[in-house]
C-alpha positions, 0 to 999 in steps of 0.5 A, a space after each residue: 500500500 502506498 504510504 502517505 509520504 513515500 517519495 518516488 523521486 530519484 535524486 541525480 548525483 549532481 544535486 548532492 554536490 550542492 548540499 555540502 556547499 550550502 550554509 548549515 543554518 539553511 538546514 534548520 528544521 523550522 517553519 521560518 527556514 521553510 518560509 525563507 526558502 519559499 520566498 527565495 523561489 518567489 523572489 527569483 520568479 516574479 509573477 509566479 502563481 502560488 498554485 504552480 509553486 506548491 505543485 512544483 514542491 509536490 513534484 520535488 518531494 515525489 508525492 504523486 501517489 495515486 490518490 493525490 493524482 486522483 484529486 490534484 492531477 500529476 505534478 509533472 503535467 505542467 505547462 512550460 511556463 509553470 515548470 520550475 526546475 531552475 527555481 526548485 531544483 537548484 543548489 540552494 533549495 532542492 535538497 532542503 525542500 526534498 528533505 523538509 517535505 518528504 515525511 518518514 519515521 526512521 527505525 530509531 524514532 526520528 520523524 523527518 519531514 516535520 518543522 518546528 512552528 513559531 508557536 512551539 508545535 511541530 507540523 508535517 509539511 506534506 499534508 499542509 501543502 496538499 491542503 493548500 494545493 487543494 484550495 488553490 486548485 479549487 479557487 483557480 477553477 472556480 469549483 468547490 474544494 474537493 478532496 481536502 479532508 481525504 488528502 490532509 486527514 482522512 487517508 492518514 486517519 483511516 489507514 492508521 485506524 485500520 492498521 492498528 485496529 486490534 490495539 486500543 484507540 488511544 494507541 492508534 494516534 500519535 505520538 508527539 516528540 521533542 526537538 534536539 533544540 528549539 533554537 536550532 532544531 535539526 532532529 525531532 525524536 518521537 516519544 514512543 513508536 509511531 503510528 501513521 498519524 503522528 501528532 505532527 502529521 495531524 497538526 499538518 493535516 488540520 492546518 492544511 484543511 483550514 488553509 485549504 478551505 480558506 483559499 478554496 473559498 476565495 472568489 475565482 476573480 480574486 488573486 490568491 496571496 503568495 504561498 509565503 504570505 499564506 504561511 506567514 499569516 497563519 504561523 508568524 502572527 504576533 500577539 501583543 499586550 491587551 491584544 490576545 487571541 480573542 482579538 485575532 479574527 483570522 485563522 492562526 495556528 494557535 487555534 488550529 483545533 477549534 478552526 479545524 473542528 468548525 470546518 470538519 465537524 459538520 461533515 459526517 467524518 465516519 462516512 468521509 473516512 470510509 469513502 476515503 478508504 474505499 477510494 484508496 482500495 479501488 485505486 490501489 486494487 486492494 478492495 479485498 480489505 473492504 470485506 473486513 467486517 471490523 473496519 467500520 468499528 475501527 474507524 468509529 472508535 478511532 474517530 472518537 479518540 481523534 475528536 477527544 485528543 485533537 479537538 476536545 483537548 488543548 495543545 500541550 507543550 511537553 517539558 522537553 519543549 520548554 526546556 525544563 530541568 530534571 526533577 529533584 528527588 524521586 518522582 511519585 506518580 499520581 494515583 487515581 481517583 484524584 481527590 482534589 483539583 487546585 487552581 493557582 496563580 502563585 507566579 506572576 511575571 511582569 505581563 502575561 506570556 503571549 508567545 511560545 518563547 515567552 511562555 517557555 521563559 516564564 515556565 523556566 523562571 517558575 521552575 527555578 522559583 520552586 526548586 531553588 527558592 522554595 526547595 521543592 522537587 519541581 513545579 507544584 502544578 501538573 499543567 500551566 495555562 499560557 495566554 498564548 493559547 497553549 497548555 504547558 506540562 508541569 509535572 506528573 507526580 506528587 508534589 512533596 513540598 508545602 503549599 495550599 495546605 499540603 493538599 498537593 500530595 493528593 490533588 491535581 494542580 493547574 496554574 496560570 501565567 500572569 496577574 489574573 487577580 482582576 480578569 483573564 487577558 484571554 477568554 481562550 485561556 479561561 475556556 482551556 481552564 474551565 472546560 477542557 484542560 481537566 478532562 484531557 490532561 488527567 485522562 477523560 471525563 468532564 469536570 465542569 466548573 463555574 468560577 471567576 479568578 480572584 485573589 482569594 479562596 473560592 469554592 466552585 460548583 462541579 459535576 463529573 461523569 458518573 461512568 468515568 472511574 478517573 473522575 468519580 471520586 473528585 470531590 471538589 475544586 478549590 482556588 487558592 491565592 497567595 
């Protein structure tokens, strides 16, 4: 069966010489480097259409599998004016584009074909670019977008559910991983054996679906923005004081989960995935798989896990991403059922963090405060909510220090970065804390609460899912100020 990112491009030996002559900084695996490379091609080809460029990138990475050709046509079927051999296959960009876009997981758990986005998340470029190409093609032809879900998410999800249908649903998706360096990323290592739908592939798929739908919805008479402009507007947004996520009206990567949900949830995803699998089987002449009576059930349970993990739950930045120090002492895992949930705001930097670098800096400062000044084993909170729209992993074991009347040893702690004694600067952050974080970070079920953030102790109304063993014994949620 054709894999999602298998390359069919045979590299000529003359191109390898150019790889060694290029500055090492060009090889950084981040979105900024990719955008700069795209800009270089655009600058050297005035008037280049974004559709022609994204098709040429597809050809460079060899992504002409039968399903992509079915929806988008072959990337080699271009007019002379659209051929970008000189622009793409040159000494400064060819090898970088090929390695950056071509997705593969090595036997050692290194995931390639992914880049670190400015917001601290990791994105696979292949599904992202397929979604963008689908939208640009529809816009150019004045037709409704076709195949965006199948190319960005449907095929990957369906094949992952099918290949791992004998495993629990939670093992059919992911995992995430960590970069060797967030400042100079070159290697991305997964945290456990990969599925076909790693977190980076799903991030890229959600982004491709969002941007593809946006571009496909432009009037045929409107000139689409340059590819570099599309990527910059989505990934390189800047939040400011008094202007958090609530004021951003366009789609940006920090809100990929809610944006993709708004676009895809109205669809019948089960039917969409099944139709995608049937198309794959027909095109690849493997229809016999359709007679497996467990396929529909595997897709149904897999989609439930996908919606929970990637739509219900917030994006969590792992400790290795914000460069946490190692814990002190011996970690003791939390045991369930948990008896308490605590919401803290004991760390108040000069201003709420509004970017991944700033939130990471505040996380490190918070850890130093707890470990060095207070003598704790580690941060006293399981997770921290940042005003950049993400949740940062704190620690996952009992805290042995003294705080909030000693109850941290039996509870689950959540902190928020910034001075929140008056009001949260972001309704998005409040929503993460109030409705989604607890359900996801602890492991399932709902704990709904009505509360306001004040500088004093306040009890909150709470409910829990009766059938969820993890939450059935949670007795309350209290908020303690300093």
